[in-house]
N, C-alpha and C positions, 0 to 999 in steps of 0.2 A: 320751317323745315330747313335742313341742310341740303342744298341743291348743287350738283356739279354739271357744268355745261362745257362740253368740248367744242372747239370752234367758236367760243363765246365772243371773240373780237371781230367776227365776220358780220355781214349785213344782217342776217336773221338773228344770229346769236347775240349780238349786242343789244338789239331791241328786246330780246327775251330776257337778258340780264337786267335791263332797266325795269321791265315790267315786274319781274320777281322781286327785285330789291324794293321797288315802290309798294309792293303788296306785303312786305314785312319778312321776307325770307332771307336766309344766309346763302350767298352764292359764291362758289369757287369757279373761276373761268380759266380754262386751259386753252392756249392757242400759241402756235409757233410764229404767228404773224406773217406766214408766207403769202397768204391771200387776204387775211384779216388786217385790221388797222388799229393801232393803239388809240388813235383819235376817236374811234367809235365808242370806246369805253372810258375816255379820259375823265368825264365828269363823275364817273363811279369810283375812281381810284381812291379818293379820300374817305369813302364810306367804310365804316368799321365792319359792316356785314358783307362787304365785297372783297374778295381776294383774287388777284390776277396772278397766274403762274405761266410764264413763258415756257412752253413745253411742246415738243413734237409728240402728238398723241398716237403716232404709229409706234412709239416706244412705250412699254408698260408704265403705268402710273398707279398710285395707291392713295386715294383720298376718300375718307368716309363720306357717305352720302345716303340720303333717303330717296332722292330722285336724281336720275341721270338723263340729261338730254344730249344725245350724241349727234352733234351737228358738224363735226370736223370733216370738211370736204371742200375742195374748190368747186364752185358752181358755175363759173363763167366758162362758156365754150372756148373763148380765146385763151384762157389760162390752161384748161385741161387738154386742149389740143396740142399746146406747146410742151406739156409735161405729162404725157399719158401714163408712164410707169409710176411716177410719183403720185399721180391721182389714184391709181389702183392701190398702191401701197397705203396711202393715207386712209382711204375709205375702208379697206378691208381690215388693216391692222387696228385702226381706231375702233372699229366695231368689235373686234375680238377683245381688245383691251377694256372697252367700256362694258361689254357684257360680262367679262371676268370680274370687274369691280362690282357690278350689280349683283352677281352671284355671291361674291364674298360678303358683301354688307347687307344682303337682303333688300337691295334697293329696287325700285321700279325704274325701268329704263324705257325711254322713247327714242326710237331710231328715226332720223330724218331721211326718209326715202324721197322719191321724186316721180313725177309724171313720165320721166324718161324711161321708166321700167316698161311703159307701154309701147315704146319705140314709135314707129310710124303706124298709128293704130288703124286697124281694119274694122273696129267697132266704135260707134260714136253715139252719144258721149261714152267716155270710158268708165266702166264699173270695175270695182275691185276684183270681181270674178274673172275679168279678162286677163289672159296670160301674156298678151303683148305680141308685137311683131318687131323683134330686135335682131339686127345683124351682129353676131358675136365678133365679127372681124372688121367691122366698119370703123370709121374715124371717130364716131361718138361712143363706141363700145367701151372704151376705158372708163367712162363715167356710168353709162347705163348698166353695163354688166356688173360693175363693182357694186352699184346700188342694189341690183337684183340679188347679188351674192350676200350683201349685208342683211337683206331681209331673210335669206336662208340661214345665216348665222344666228340671228335673233330667234327665229322660229325653232331652231334645233336646241338652243339654250332653254327655250320654254319647254320643249318636249323632254329633254334629258334632265334638266335641273329644276324644272317648274319655275324658272325665272319669270318675274312679272314684267311682261313686255307690252309696248305699244309701238305701232308702225304707222307713221304719217307719210302718205304719198303727196308731196307738196307740188302743186301746179304753179305756173309762172307767178312770181311775187315781185313786187316793186315798192319803192318808197325812198324816203330819206336814208342816207348813209350808203347808198349804192355809189360806187366809184364812177366818175364820169368816163373813165376808160375801161369800164367793166366788160364791155363786149356784148352785153345782152341788149335786146332791141330797144327798150324804153330809155335807158341812159344814152345809148347810141344816138337815137333820134333827137333827144333833148339837146345833147351836146352839139350835134350837127345843126339843129335849128338855131341855137344860141350863137353859133359861129357864122351863120348865114350860108353854111355849106349845103349841098343837096342831100336830102335824106335818102339813104341807100336801102332800097327795098330788094330783098332777094326774090327773084322770079317775078311773077305778075302781081304780087301783093294780095292775091285772093285767099292765101292761106290764113287760117284763123288761129287765134289763141284766146285764152281766158285769163285775164289779169286780176290778181288779188292784191289789195293794198296791205302793207305789212301789219298794220294794227289788227286787221281782221284775221290774218294768219296767226299772229301771236295768241289771240283769243282762242282760236281753234286748237292750237298746240296745247295750251294749258288745259282747256276743256277735255281734250282727248286723254291727257295724262291723268287728270284728277276725277273726271266724271264718268269715265267709261271703263268697262271691264273687258273690252274687246282686245284680243291678242293678235288678231289678224290685221291686214292693212286697211287703212281708212283714208280716202281721198280728202284733201283739204285744199281749198282754193276758192275761186269765184267762178260761177257757172254762166256768167254773161259773156257770150262769144263775140269777138271783134276781129274783123279782118285787119291785116297788117297795113293795107293801104288806108283804111279808115283811121287807124291809130296814127299814122303819119300825118294825115290831114288835121286831126284833132290837136296834135302837138304843135304843128305850124300855127294853127289858130290861137292856141293858148299862150304861145311865146310871142306872138305878134311878129313872127319871122317872115322874111321874104324868100325863104329857101324854096327851091324846087324839089321835085321827087325824081330820083333816078332809079332805074331798074338794073340790077346786076345779077349775075348768074347765081342761082340758088345753090347752097352747099349740099353735098351728098346726103341723102336720106333725111332731108328737111321735112318734118311732118306736115301734111296738108291741113289737118284739123287736130285740135286738142281742146277738150272740154271735159271737166270732171262731172261725173254723176255724184251728187252730194247726198243721195238718199241715206246712205249708212251713217254719215256724219250727223245729219239732222236727227235721225232716229236715236242715235246714241247720246248726243249731247245738246241737241237743239241748235247746232251750229248754223249761222246764217250771216254771210258777209253783208256789211252795211254801207261801206264806203263806195260811192260811185266812181267809175273810171275817171270822169272829168275832175271830180274833187281830189281824188288821189294824185292825178297828174299835176294839178296845180300845186299841191304840197311838195311833190317830188321836184318839180321845176324850180320852185323857190329854194329848196335845199341845195340843188346842184349849182344854182347861181351863187349862193352863199359859199359853197365849197370852192368854186373856181376863183373866188375873190381872196381866199385865205392864202 
């Protein structure tokens, strides 16, 4: 098939590009490289079935496709907190432009949403039926509310034009190709451990997250796109819950670091718990994460060591 991926040079997008090229598809990757990295897709550039276009997807585009994965969005809190208005513009306009392309060419479109739509959840684990607990004026709102609005855009394209849509609510994902200065907890901890610096835990470290290795997520995205007829949101991630303090200890152990752990003030509205209910994903596609946290961290540590030596 002819597949278009916006944000295809980013962490998730580049892995998706590789997977789809390796399974025989033609892929056009759009990215303005503001938070993506050309090195992520460097080995794909000679491929005849791969086309990279440097383009700001908040500006309209027109590329024929049978499938569109709209991943264009900064995902690092460090990045979007510095650039809140650009974050809003990128997410919202890219979604409008991707949906317009899907409607024009009769393509199926998958929107990369996020667990941030649940905010600081009052329901645990989070099911797709939960509407969330989000502060529309908070520091994280530029990302969370834009992603919520992106779901609204796709849902109304489906209602008004019968556009064939999929919505993936992606929970914490990690793996190779994450930048060491990404700002998210796993690359932060690994970088600090490798440098012998204290691992900075927000608050008391008892807050929990559920971490999904990138290979499992890519499998889930493709399954949702191809094997499901569900037009509503579907959680994708790993439902094994881990405290941040346990994560820090695991990374110190796996890196052989002598780093200590330091507790710093938690950011505003930092969720206490986050864990996906995967019932819908399993029912629709049989989705089941396979990579353990320990094994995924080992691969990620190895990749970050290699990245810092380049």
